[in-house]
C-alpha positions as CSV (number, residue, x, y, z in Angstrom):
1,X,11.0,56.5,26.3
2,X,9.2,54.1,23.9
3,X,10.1,50.4,23.6
4,X,9.3,46.9,24.6
5,X,9.7,45.4,28.0
6,X,11.6,42.2,28.6
7,X,8.3,40.4,29.4
8,X,6.8,41.4,26.0
9,X,9.9,40.3,24.1
10,X,9.8,36.9,26.0
11,X,6.1,36.4,25.2
12,X,6.6,37.2,21.5
13,X,9.6,34.7,21.5
14,X,7.5,32.0,23.1
15,X,4.6,32.6,20.6
16,X,7.0,32.5,17.7
17,X,8.6,29.3,19.0
18,X,5.2,27.5,19.3
19,X,4.3,28.7,15.8
20,X,7.5,27.3,14.4
21,X,7.0,24.0,16.1
22,X,3.5,23.7,14.7
23,X,4.6,24.5,11.2
24,X,7.5,22.0,11.4
25,X,5.1,19.3,12.7
26,X,2.6,20.0,9.9
27,X,5.3,19.8,7.3
28,X,6.7,16.6,8.7
29,X,3.2,14.9,8.9
30,X,2.5,16.0,5.3
31,X,5.7,14.5,4.1
32,X,5.0,11.2,6.0
33,X,1.5,11.1,4.5
34,X,2.9,11.5,1.0
35,X,5.4,8.7,1.5
36,X,2.7,6.4,2.9
37,X,0.5,7.2,-0.1
38,X,3.3,6.5,-2.5
39,X,4.0,3.1,-0.8
40,X,0.3,2.2,-1.0
41,X,0.1,3.2,-4.7
42,X,3.2,1.1,-5.4
43,X,1.7,-1.9,-3.6
44,X,-1.5,-1.6,-5.6
45,X,0.4,-1.4,-8.9
46,X,2.5,-4.4,-8.0
47,X,-0.7,-6.4,-7.0
48,X,-2.5,-5.4,-10.2
49,X,0.5,-6.5,-12.3
50,X,0.8,-9.8,-10.6
51,X,-3.0,-10.4,-10.9
52,X,-2.9,-9.5,-14.7
53,X,-0.2,-12.1,-15.2
54,X,-2.2,-15.0,-13.7
55,X,-3.3,-17.3,-16.5
56,X,-0.7,-15.7,-18.8
57,X,2.6,-16.2,-17.0
58,X,1.2,-18.4,-14.2
59,X,-0.8,-21.5,-14.9
60,X,-4.3,-21.7,-13.4
61,X,-3.5,-24.4,-11.0
62,X,-5.2,-24.4,-7.6
63,X,-2.8,-23.6,-4.8
64,X,-0.8,-20.9,-3.2
65,X,2.4,-19.2,-4.2
66,X,4.4,-16.5,-2.5
67,X,7.6,-14.6,-3.0
68,X,9.6,-11.5,-2.4
69,X,9.0,-8.6,-4.8
70,X,12.0,-6.5,-3.6
71,X,12.0,-3.1,-2.0
72,X,10.3,-4.5,1.1
73,X,7.3,-5.9,-0.8
74,X,6.1,-9.5,-0.5
75,X,3.4,-11.1,-2.5
76,X,1.0,-14.1,-2.0
77,X,-1.1,-15.6,-4.7
78,X,-4.1,-17.9,-4.1
79,X,-5.9,-19.8,-6.8
80,X,-9.0,-21.8,-5.9
81,X,-11.5,-23.5,-8.1
82,X,-15.0,-22.1,-7.8
83,X,-17.2,-23.8,-10.4
84,X,-16.6,-26.4,-13.1
85,X,-18.7,-27.8,-16.0
86,X,-16.2,-30.4,-17.1
87,X,-14.3,-28.5,-19.8
88,X,-14.2,-25.1,-18.3
89,X,-13.5,-24.1,-14.7
90,X,-14.0,-20.8,-12.9
91,X,-11.1,-19.9,-10.5
92,X,-11.1,-17.5,-7.6
93,X,-7.8,-15.6,-7.8
94,X,-6.5,-13.4,-5.0
95,X,-3.2,-11.5,-4.7
96,X,-2.0,-9.9,-1.5
97,X,1.0,-7.5,-1.6
98,X,2.4,-6.8,1.8
99,X,4.8,-4.1,2.8
100,X,5.8,-3.4,6.4
101,X,2.7,-4.0,8.6
102,X,0.3,-3.1,5.8
103,X,-1.1,-5.1,2.9
104,X,-3.2,-4.7,-0.2
105,X,-5.4,-7.5,-1.5
106,X,-7.0,-7.7,-4.9
107,X,-9.3,-10.5,-6.1
108,X,-10.8,-11.6,-9.4
109,X,-12.2,-14.6,-11.2
110,X,-10.5,-16.3,-14.1
111,X,-11.8,-18.9,-16.6
112,X,-9.6,-21.8,-17.4
113,X,-9.7,-25.4,-18.7
114,X,-10.9,-28.0,-16.3
115,X,-8.4,-30.2,-14.4
């Protein structure tokens, strides 16, 4: 009589169960990684947009501003004078976009009229 013993069937079941658990875990981690990457990309785009508006929509006045961007994102803008020759000033501009316990910071320099 040919067939499998109960021990062989149980061993195959345990191996299949472990394999299924590993596949589920790998899929879950891949999905979580994709969500984290999408949140990071959105934070970078938001920070770039806010940085591009400095000097256009926001006056180049030294100081700090902050606010809520919606969707769990919060921004902080810092404008500090760097150098001045009387008529023109160079400003250090930094934007930080925070989401959850993570943040993205972008910095640049902008040229503006002296104060």
